[in-house]
C-alpha positions, 0 to 999 in steps of 0.5 A: 494489496501490497506494492512491489519492490525489486532490485533496481537500476540507477538513473545515470545515463537515462535520457531526460525525456525517458527520466521524466516519463518514468518519474510520471509513471512512478507518480501515477503509481503512488497516486493509485496507492494513495487511493487504495485505503479510500477505495477499500474503505468505500467498498467495505463500508459504503458498498457493503462488500465482505472483506474476504470476498472483495479480496477473492474477486479483486485478486481473481481479476488481477490473476487473469490480467497478470496471466494475460500480461505474461502470455503476451510477453511470452514469459513462463510461470515462476517455478515454486520455491521455498523462498518465493513461498516465504515472500508470498506469505509475508505480502499476503499478510500485508494485503489482508491486514491492510484491507481489513484496516481500511474497514475498521478505521478511517482511510487517512489513519491507514495511510498515516501508519503506512507512511511510517514504513521507512522508519520501521525498515530502518529499525528492523534492519538494525535489530535483525541485521545489526546494520547502522540506521540511515542518517537522521533516522532518529530526528525524523522518527521523532518529528513524524511521531509528533505529526502523527500524534497531532493528527490523532489528537483531534476528531475527524469529520465523517459525512458531516459528523465529528468522529472521535477515535473509537475501539474500532479505530484502534483495531484498524490502527493495530491492523495497519501497524501490523501491515506496515511491519509486514511491508517493512519485513518484505522489503528487507527480505527482497533486499537479500533476494538477488541471489534467487533471481526473482522478478517483481512480476514473479513475486506479484503472481505468487502473492495473488495465488497465496492471497486467493488460497487464504481468502477463498476458504476464509470467506467460506468459513466466515459464511460471507454474504456473496449476494451483496455483489448482485446489489451493487450500483453502477457507482459501486462497480466503478469504484471496484473497477478502479480498485481492482484495475487501477490500484491492485494491477495497474499500480503494481505494473507501473511501479515495477517498471519505474523501479527498474528504470529509475531506481528505488531511491527516486521512486520512494522520494515521491512517497509523501504524495500518498498523504495528499492523495488520501486527504483529497479522495477521502474528503470527496468519496467518504466525507472524511476531513480533518477538523482542526488546524493542529491536525493539518499541521500534523499532516504537513509535519508528517509529509514534510519530514518524510520528504526530508528523510528520504531526500537525506538518503540520496 
């Protein structure tokens, strides 16, 4: 799944109470996105759900909720356009690779790579549009890379077993890196989409349709075992409900609303919170824990560096 960003307003003139409410909404959204790799990994590795079928069912739920949401608000469906199709394809690539990354490597690693998105955006912006990089980008990238290497240097405990990096982990890391590049590319495209007057809801709906159009035939071609859905336990269904309802649909709606009220700068400043969420939930739900003080130092270094870098952009 992919989080949305849209052209946003500033916080100037917003009452203090309203500002706090929308900051809380943004924090809840980041909490949900932090839970994403944990829930996605659980559903694929513990519940045993095939990846493409998980996308089909969760996106179908989101489609129903989104159509109902727009019907209540009496908003028309978006008109097809070439630009909207390009955005939808980019975010579909993000959604599919992000889900598969959580299948092949630990949730902590997936979130670690995702947190590098601001730096990838700065680099792509420099290469593609020859725009100057934001202040302190170089120093922040060096510190964040050092923190990431510290986290990857040690083994992570999984269900009481020390788990070193495996070929599967490297595949997952590669998918997560590709997914992060797709997310950064999407952000750059959206920055230049103001002239097309596209809302975040329109992009979200187009993304849902695109992912369904790709994942449904892919599931059939791969001959995935859909019967696994009939064997889910109540706990599995609870996790799926949180994944489809609270993350894919709820986090998107909250983030779209928060972005419009308090702006992208304020919302993105809370991005490091996702690492805290994934570390806690991965330990509780998957039994994935850091095993060395150096990994903990790496996690703190990545999180604090990102907080400092985003604060500098203000």
